[in-house]
C-alpha positions in Angstrom: 239.5 180.3 225.9 237.6 183.4 224.7 236.6 186.8 226.2 233.7 189.1 225.6 234.2 192.8 225.0 231.2 195.1 225.3 231.1 198.5 223.7 228.2 200.4 225.2 227.6 203.1 222.6 225.1 205.9 222.2 223.0 204.3 219.5 223.9 200.6 219.9 225.8 198.1 222.0 228.4 196.1 220.2 229.6 192.7 221.5 232.9 191.1 220.5 234.1 187.6 221.0 237.9 187.6 221.2 240.3 184.7 221.5 243.6 184.6 223.4 245.5 185.6 220.3 243.5 188.8 219.9 241.5 187.5 216.9 237.9 188.8 216.8 235.9 185.6 216.3 232.4 187.1 216.2 230.6 190.4 216.7 227.0 191.2 217.3 225.3 194.6 217.5 222.1 195.5 219.3 220.5 198.9 218.7 218.3 200.9 221.1 216.5 204.2 221.0 217.9 207.6 221.8 215.4 210.1 223.1 215.3 213.9 222.8 212.4 215.0 224.9 213.3 218.7 224.7 215.7 220.7 222.5 219.3 220.0 223.6 218.3 217.0 225.8 219.6 213.5 225.1 218.4 210.5 227.2 218.3 206.8 227.3 216.6 204.1 229.4 219.3 202.1 231.1 217.0 199.1 230.9 217.5 199.2 227.1 221.2 198.7 227.7 220.6 195.6 229.8 218.0 194.3 227.3 220.7 194.7 224.6 223.0 192.5 226.7 220.3 189.9 227.3 219.7 189.6 223.5 223.2 190.3 222.2 225.4 188.0 224.3 223.4 184.8 223.7 223.5 185.6 219.9 227.3 186.0 220.2 227.6 182.6 221.9 225.3 180.6 219.5 226.9 177.2 218.8 229.8 177.9 221.3 230.6 176.0 224.4 229.9 178.6 227.1 232.5 177.1 229.4 235.2 178.5 227.1 234.2 182.1 228.1 236.6 183.3 230.8 235.8 187.0 231.2 233.8 190.0 230.3 235.1 193.6 229.9 232.8 196.6 229.3 233.9 199.9 227.7 231.4 202.6 227.0 230.1 206.1 226.6 231.3 208.4 229.3 229.8 211.1 231.5 226.2 209.9 231.5 224.2 210.0 234.8 222.5 206.9 236.0 220.7 207.3 239.3 219.2 204.5 241.4 216.9 204.7 244.4 217.0 202.6 247.6 215.3 199.7 245.8 217.8 199.8 243.0 215.2 201.2 240.6 216.4 203.7 237.9 215.2 207.1 239.1 214.9 208.7 235.7 216.2 208.1 232.2 220.0 208.5 231.9 221.2 211.9 230.9 223.9 211.3 228.3 227.3 212.8 227.4 225.8 214.8 224.5 223.0 216.4 226.5 223.4 220.2 226.7 220.7 221.2 229.2 223.3 222.0 231.9 224.7 225.3 230.5 223.7 227.3 233.6 225.1 224.7 235.9 228.4 224.5 233.9 228.7 228.3 234.1 228.1 228.2 237.8 230.8 225.7 238.4 233.3 227.4 236.2 232.5 231.0 237.0 231.1 231.0 240.6 232.9 228.0 242.1 235.8 228.9 239.8 238.0 227.1 237.3 241.0 227.2 239.6 239.2 225.4 242.4 237.8 222.8 240.0 241.2 222.1 238.6 242.8 221.8 242.0 240.1 219.4 243.1 239.8 217.3 239.9 242.4 218.3 237.4 239.7 219.5 235.0 237.1 222.3 234.5 233.4 221.8 233.9 231.9 220.9 230.5 228.2 220.6 229.9 228.6 216.9 229.1 230.2 216.0 232.5 228.3 214.2 235.2 228.6 216.8 238.0 226.6 219.5 236.2 223.9 217.0 235.5 223.5 216.3 239.3 223.2 220.1 239.9 220.5 220.3 237.2 218.6 217.4 238.9 218.9 219.1 242.3 217.5 222.4 240.9 214.9 221.0 238.5 213.8 217.6 239.9 214.3 218.0 243.6 212.0 215.0 244.5 213.8 212.7 242.2 217.1 214.0 243.4 216.1 213.3 247.0 215.4 209.7 246.1 218.9 209.0 244.9 220.9 206.3 246.7 223.5 205.4 244.0 224.9 207.2 241.1 226.8 205.4 238.3 228.1 205.8 234.8 226.5 203.9 231.8 229.0 201.0 231.5 229.0 200.7 235.3 225.2 200.0 235.2 225.9 197.0 233.1 228.7 195.8 235.4 226.2 196.3 238.3 223.5 194.2 236.5 226.1 191.5 235.7 227.8 191.3 239.2 225.7 193.2 241.7 228.8 195.2 242.5 228.6 199.0 242.6 232.0 199.7 240.9 233.7 202.1 238.6 237.1 202.5 237.1 239.4 205.5 237.3 239.3 206.4 233.6 235.5 206.6 233.4 235.2 208.3 236.8 237.7 211.0 235.6 234.9 212.4 233.4 232.5 213.0 236.3 234.2 216.1 237.7 233.9 214.3 241.1 237.2 212.4 241.1 240.5 213.8 242.3 242.3 212.4 239.3 245.8 213.0 240.5 245.3 211.1 243.8 242.7 208.6 242.4 240.1 209.2 245.1 236.7 210.9 245.2 237.0 214.7 245.9 235.3 215.5 249.1 235.1 219.2 248.2 233.4 218.5 244.8 230.9 216.2 246.5 230.0 219.0 248.9 229.6 221.4 246.1 227.3 219.1 244.2 225.3 217.7 247.2 226.6 214.2 246.6 226.5 211.8 249.6 229.7 209.6 249.9 227.6 206.4 250.0 226.1 207.2 246.6 229.6 206.7 245.0 230.9 203.5 243.6 234.0 201.7 244.8 237.0 202.6 242.6 239.0 200.1 240.7 241.8 200.0 238.1 240.3 199.0 234.7 241.8 195.5 234.6 240.8 194.6 238.1 238.1 192.0 238.6 235.1 193.3 240.4 233.2 190.0 240.7 231.7 187.1 238.9 228.3 186.8 237.3 225.2 186.9 239.5 223.3 183.6 239.3 220.3 185.2 237.6 222.6 187.0 235.1 224.4 183.8 234.3 221.2 182.0 233.6 219.8 184.8 231.5 223.0 185.0 229.4 223.6 181.3 229.2 227.1 181.6 230.8 228.7 179.9 233.8 228.6 181.8 237.1 232.4 181.7 237.2 232.9 184.2 234.4 235.0 187.1 235.7 233.9 190.7 235.1 236.5 193.4 235.2 235.9 197.1 236.0 236.3 198.1 232.4 237.0 201.6 231.1 235.6 204.7 229.5 235.3 204.4 225.7 238.4 206.4 224.8 240.6 204.7 227.3 239.3 201.3 226.4 239.9 202.0 222.7 243.4 203.2 223.5 244.3 199.8 224.9 243.5 198.2 221.6 245.6 200.6 219.7 248.7 200.1 221.9 248.4 203.6 223.4 250.0 202.5 226.7 253.0 204.1 228.5 254.7 207.5 228.4 254.2 209.5 225.2 252.2 207.0 223.2 249.5 208.7 221.1 246.4 207.6 219.3 244.4 209.9 217.0 240.8 209.1 216.1 239.7 210.8 212.9 236.0 210.0 213.3 232.8 212.1 213.3 234.5 214.0 216.1 238.3 213.9 216.5 240.2 212.8 219.6 243.9 213.0 220.5 244.7 210.6 223.2 248.2 210.8 224.8 249.2 208.4 227.6 251.5 209.5 230.4 253.2 207.7 233.3 252.6 210.7 235.5 249.7 213.1 236.1 250.0 216.3 234.0 247.5 219.2 233.6 248.0 222.3 231.5 247.4 225.7 233.1 244.5 226.5 230.8 242.8 223.1 231.2 242.7 223.0 227.4 243.0 219.2 227.5 241.2 216.7 229.7 243.6 215.3 232.4 242.2 211.8 233.1 243.3 208.5 234.5 244.2 205.8 231.9 243.1 202.2 231.8 246.7 201.1 232.0 247.1 202.4 235.6 248.7 205.7 234.5 247.2 208.9 233.2 246.4 210.5 229.8 245.7 213.8 228.3 242.9 214.0 225.8 241.8 216.6 223.3 238.4 216.3 221.6 237.4 218.4 218.6 233.7 218.3 217.9 233.8 218.3 214.1 236.5 216.2 212.3 235.3 213.7 209.7 231.9 215.3 210.0 233.4 218.4 208.3 234.1 216.2 205.3 230.6 214.9 205.2 229.1 218.4 205.6 231.3 219.8 202.8 230.7 217.0 200.4 227.1 216.0 201.0 225.4 219.1 202.4 227.3 221.8 200.5 228.6 220.2 197.3 225.8 217.5 197.2 228.3 215.0 196.1 229.0 211.5 197.6 232.1 210.7 195.6 234.7 211.5 198.3 237.5 209.7 196.4 237.0 211.7 193.2 236.9 215.0 195.1 240.3 214.2 196.8 241.8 212.9 193.6 241.4 216.4 192.1 243.8 217.8 194.7 247.2 217.9 193.0 250.2 216.7 195.0 252.2 219.8 194.3 249.4 221.9 196.1 250.1 220.2 199.4 251.5 222.7 201.8 250.9 225.5 199.3 247.1 226.1 199.4 246.1 229.7 199.8 242.7 228.8 201.5 242.3 228.2 205.2 239.4 226.5 207.0 238.4 226.6 210.7 236.6 223.3 211.5 234.3 224.6 214.2 230.9 223.6 212.9 229.5 222.8 216.4 231.6 225.2 218.4 234.8 223.7 219.7 235.9 221.7 222.8 239.6 221.2 222.8 241.7 223.2 223.2 239.7 226.5 222.9 236.5 225.4 224.8 234.4 227.9 222.9 230.7 227.1 222.2 230.5 230.2 220.0 233.3 229.3 217.6 232.2 228.8 214.0 233.5 227.2 210.9 235.1 229.6 208.5 236.7 229.6 205.0 239.3 232.3 204.6 241.5 233.4 201.7 239.4 232.6 198.6 240.1 234.6 195.4 238.7 234.5 191.9 241.0 231.6 191.0 240.0 229.4 194.0 238.8 226.0 193.0 236.6 223.4 194.5 239.7 221.3 195.0 241.4 224.2 196.9 238.4 224.3 199.3 238.3 220.6 199.8 242.0 220.6 200.5 241.6 223.5 203.0 238.9 221.5 204.8 241.1 218.5 205.2 244.1 220.6 206.3 241.9 222.6 208.8 240.9 219.5 210.6 244.6 218.4 210.7 245.7 221.8 212.0 243.0 221.7 214.8 244.2 218.2 215.9 247.7 219.6 216.1 246.5 222.3 218.4 245.9 219.6 221.0 249.2 217.9 220.3 251.0 221.2 220.9 249.4 221.6 224.4 250.7 218.2 225.3 254.2 219.0 224.0 254.2 222.2 226.1 253.9 220.0 229.2 257.1 218.1 228.3 255.5 215.1 226.6 257.6 213.9 223.6 255.3 212.4 221.0 257.5 210.6 218.4 254.7 208.9 216.5 251.0 208.1 216.7 248.5 205.4 215.7 245.6 206.6 213.6 242.1 205.2 213.4 238.5 206.2 212.6 236.7 206.7 209.3 238.8 209.6 208.1 241.9 207.4 208.3 240.7 205.5 205.3 241.6 208.5 203.1 245.3 208.2 201.9 245.4 211.9 201.2 244.1 212.9 204.6 246.6 210.5 206.2 249.4 212.2 204.3 248.2 215.7 205.2 248.0 214.8 208.9 251.4 213.1 209.1 253.1 216.1 207.6 251.1 218.7 209.6 252.1 216.8 212.8 255.5 216.0 211.6 255.4 212.4 212.9 254.9 208.9 211.4 251.3 207.6 211.7 250.8 203.9 212.2 247.5 202.2 211.1 246.6 199.2 213.2 245.4 195.9 211.7 242.5 195.6 214.2 240.4 198.7 214.7 237.5 197.6 216.8 237.3 200.4 219.3 236.3 200.2 223.0 234.9 196.7 222.9 238.2 195.2 221.7 240.1 197.1 224.5 237.6 195.9 227.0 238.2 192.3 226.0 241.9 192.8 226.4 241.3 194.2 229.9 239.3 191.0 230.7 242.2 188.9 229.7 244.4 190.7 232.3 241.6 190.3 234.9 241.6 186.6 234.2 245.4 186.2 234.5 246.0 185.4 230.8 248.4 188.4 230.7 250.4 189.9 233.5 249.4 193.5 232.9 247.8 195.9 230.4 251.2 196.8 228.8 251.9 193.2 228.0 248.5 192.4 226.4 248.5 195.7 224.5 251.9 195.0 223.0 251.0 191.4 222.1 247.9 192.4 220.3 249.0 195.5 218.4 249.8 194.8 214.7 250.5 197.6 212.3 249.4 197.2 208.7 250.8 200.4 207.3 252.9 203.4 208.4 252.6 206.9 206.8 256.0 208.6 206.9 256.1 212.4 206.7 258.2 214.2 204.1 260.7 216.8 205.6 260.0 219.2 202.7 256.2 219.0 203.3 256.8 219.3 207.1 258.5 222.7 206.5 255.7 223.9 204.3 253.0 222.9 206.7 254.9 224.4 209.6 254.6 227.8 208.0 250.9 227.2 207.1 250.2 226.1 210.7 251.7 229.3 212.1 249.2 231.3 209.9 246.3 229.0 210.8 246.9 229.7 214.5 246.3 233.4 214.0 242.8 233.0 212.5 240.7 232.0 215.6 242.1 234.7 217.9 241.3 237.3 215.2 237.7 236.0 214.9 237.0 235.1 218.6 235.2 238.4 219.6 233.1 238.3 216.4 232.1 234.7 217.0 231.0 235.7 220.5 228.8 238.5 219.1 227.3 236.2 216.5 226.6 233.7 219.2 224.6 236.3 221.2 222.6 237.5 218.1 
């Protein structure tokens, strides 16, 4: 038997065919356009996502007996607003997670409504990418379209709706709307009142592995699948990816060193830090998680190498960094090329090199860049530790994890072993594992996650390097507070 995992991304939809052993048998990618109608806006037509399914799933199944397909799970981009009218027509293009038009609405929620109230209602404060500020923007700027809304949903839930006809969402994805009372796993009546959301607009809430239905007859015909295929609720992209990396249960951690960087820490109980420095979301395993997101991680490396040094030989640049310089570099780097999200939540923060002298080399600055990203990731880890979460080790994935040097730096900055999984397929793989649970192949998410996780390599920290980096990190932590007011003035200039 096989299962389909769908990863609804920002630029493409990726489809995986996964067998019962966790082997990825096939994968297909369907791209679609991303539209920027005004500066700072980011939109997509939900119809393009469905068209990608109609094209991608039949390609995935070519030459395969469709009767072997048991279930479908969908993981995808979070926070996007999809609105439907009374005839189930899309009201306007979806406003995506990386859309920044809602600065005024985000400020209104955080400053006028107040962070304390938001945190009490949802466990989180407002960010421009979240769904609730998008609804306020529609109400203020597109009142006629807003008045026509009868359903609101998240991007991956639109696909589930087209597959099953069921208006459903899961707790992990709903956590990023700023409409869910995350701790109690129910919609927040107070937040709905603040945002003018009618209760009937909201989807039924499910755990990620729960089946929401089987394929509609017209969907089954279009995809070439039996109508008996089970579709589970699925999960937001980070929670779905965490299932595939074994990040399930108390204190398990996964770090993604991609274009942006994420620290995902699972927890059996709901935790929220007093400053809301980390997102406090529900997890796809039925528990909760804390998540820190830094906006520029591996993208710092790309910027430094290709835009500044105009050099694409990443390996050679890192080979010039002598092992004896680790933990002893005199140059520091703040990795805030696009402002920063977690844990400082400062749109005005800027990237900064500090400490250069006449003997500073290109290798010193490259090393500082790698270390600066590692230090910033540790900032989020420290917030979680302050809440009593013990984090004895972490898995590591993403493009930056391919660098042996960066892996070594990060393991010693964090002071924990880093495990590199054999299979790194992201949200689509985790979604397929959720489908296996929905179909009864595994008893629960913990069982399937343990069964599928295989580690190809572990990077062990060196006690001597840990001590050196501990001192360096203490100095790094002083740089942003010293620059914060200047960054704010530069941001207003």
